[in-house]
Structure formats: C-alpha cells, structure tokens
matplotlib code that plots the C-alpha trace (Angstrom):
import matplotlib.pyplot as plt

x = [52.3, 55.7, 54.3, 53.4, 57.0, 58.4, 56.2, 57.2, 60.9, 60.5, 58.8, 61.6, 64.3, 62.7, 62.3, 66.0, 67.0, 65.2, 66.7, 70.1, 69.4, 68.4, 71.6, 74.0, 76.9, 76.9, 79.4, 79.3, 82.0, 82.2, 83.6, 83.3, 81.6, 79.2, 75.4, 74.9, 76.5, 76.3, 76.8, 77.0, 80.1, 82.8, 85.1, 88.7, 90.1, 90.1, 86.4, 86.7, 85.0, 86.9, 88.4, 88.2, 84.6, 83.7, 85.6, 84.0, 80.4, 81.1, 82.4, 79.1, 77.0, 76.8, 77.5, 80.0, 78.2, 79.1, 78.5, 77.7, 76.1, 73.6, 72.9, 74.5, 74.1, 74.8, 77.8, 77.6, 79.6, 80.9, 84.4, 85.1, 84.4, 86.5, 89.9, 88.4, 87.0, 87.2, 88.7, 87.4, 86.5, 85.0, 82.5, 81.3, 78.3, 74.6, 72.0, 68.9, 67.0, 69.6, 72.1, 75.0, 76.4, 80.0, 81.8, 84.9, 86.0, 89.2, 90.6, 90.6, 92.7, 90.6, 90.6, 87.8, 85.4, 86.5, 84.1, 83.0]
y = [39.2, 38.4, 35.1, 34.2, 34.9, 32.9, 29.9, 30.1, 30.3, 27.3, 25.4, 26.2, 25.3, 21.9, 21.2, 22.0, 19.8, 16.8, 17.4, 17.4, 14.3, 12.4, 13.4, 11.7, 10.0, 6.2, 3.7, 0.9, -1.6, -3.3, -3.4, -0.6, -2.1, -0.7, -0.5, -2.5, -5.7, -5.1, -8.3, -10.4, -8.7, -10.9, -11.8, -12.5, -15.8, -14.0, -13.4, -9.7, -7.7, -7.5, -4.0, -4.3, -5.4, -2.4, 0.1, -1.3, -1.0, 2.5, 3.6, 2.3, 4.4, 2.5, 4.2, 3.3, 1.6, 0.0, -3.8, -4.2, -7.5, -8.4, -4.9, -2.3, 1.3, 4.1, 6.3, 10.1, 12.0, 9.6, 11.3, 10.1, 6.4, 6.4, 5.6, 2.9, 0.6, -3.1, -2.2, -3.1, 0.2, 1.8, 4.6, 7.1, 9.3, 9.7, 7.7, 8.7, 5.7, 3.6, 6.3, 7.0, 10.5, 9.9, 12.0, 9.8, 6.7, 4.7, 1.3, -1.4, -4.5, -7.6, -11.0, -11.6, -14.5, -17.8, -20.0, -22.9]
z = [57.0, 58.7, 60.2, 56.6, 55.3, 58.2, 57.3, 53.7, 54.7, 56.8, 54.0, 51.7, 54.2, 54.9, 51.2, 50.5, 53.5, 52.1, 48.7, 50.2, 52.2, 48.9, 47.3, 49.8, 48.1, 47.8, 46.9, 44.3, 43.4, 40.0, 36.5, 34.0, 30.9, 28.3, 28.5, 25.2, 26.3, 30.0, 31.9, 28.6, 27.4, 26.2, 29.0, 29.3, 30.8, 34.2, 33.8, 33.4, 30.7, 27.5, 26.8, 23.0, 23.2, 25.4, 23.3, 20.1, 21.5, 22.8, 19.4, 17.9, 20.3, 23.6, 26.8, 29.7, 32.6, 35.9, 36.1, 39.9, 41.0, 38.3, 37.2, 34.8, 35.8, 33.4, 34.5, 34.0, 33.1, 30.5, 30.5, 34.0, 33.1, 29.8, 31.3, 33.5, 30.8, 31.7, 35.1, 38.6, 40.3, 43.2, 42.2, 44.7, 43.6, 43.6, 41.9, 39.9, 38.5, 36.7, 36.4, 38.7, 38.7, 39.4, 42.0, 42.1, 40.5, 41.3, 40.3, 43.0, 43.1, 43.7, 42.1, 39.7, 40.3, 38.6, 36.7, 38.8]

ax = plt.figure().add_subplot(projection="3d")
ax.plot(x, y, z, "-o")
ax.set_aspect("equal")
plt.show()
C-alpha cells in the first residue's frame, strides 16, 4: 500500500515538474497594436502603428496584441497592454496558442524599419 502511494506521489511530482517547465517565461519584442488590424494597421511616417487607429479598433471591440515579426499575438491581461498602445515594447511572459500571458511589459527605444 505504501509503495502504491509512493508511486502516485512520484507521478504527481513529475507531472507538476513538466507543467512548470512548459510555463517558462519567454521574451518577445514588437509593437503593441490591435488584433483587428494587426500588421495592416495604419502606420505613421516612421512606420510605426498609428495610435488613433489602434484606440479606435479597441473601442469597437478589438483586443490589444503584440506585432512581432509577421505575427500578431493576443496580449492578456489587456489592462497591462493599454498604456503601451503603438509603442515598441519588450514583453516577458508565457504563451499558449496565439495568446501571450504578460508578466512584464516595458517600452524599448529602437528605430523603426524604414520603407525601402
């Protein structure tokens, strides 16, 4: 009986360990945009997302997202992304599907890519 409890305890421990390993924080860099326009959002002359466009889309029901590379990830919780709309940021968190659960988000200073 004790051996059976020991085996179950080991199984639970290993399952918990693998869950923690999957939840390691990762880092993404990109612009906070919205999930409706995504990478097609109106851009400023500096090739950054347009704040007014993002705010309008979010007001109409879109969600804040992170435009990183050619993909837009949903950011949760939304309240953490609110003040970073249209800014270049570094996001630290975990990912599940296309959703990044934000642990920290901070503005970074880099020049935007210019149109060729």
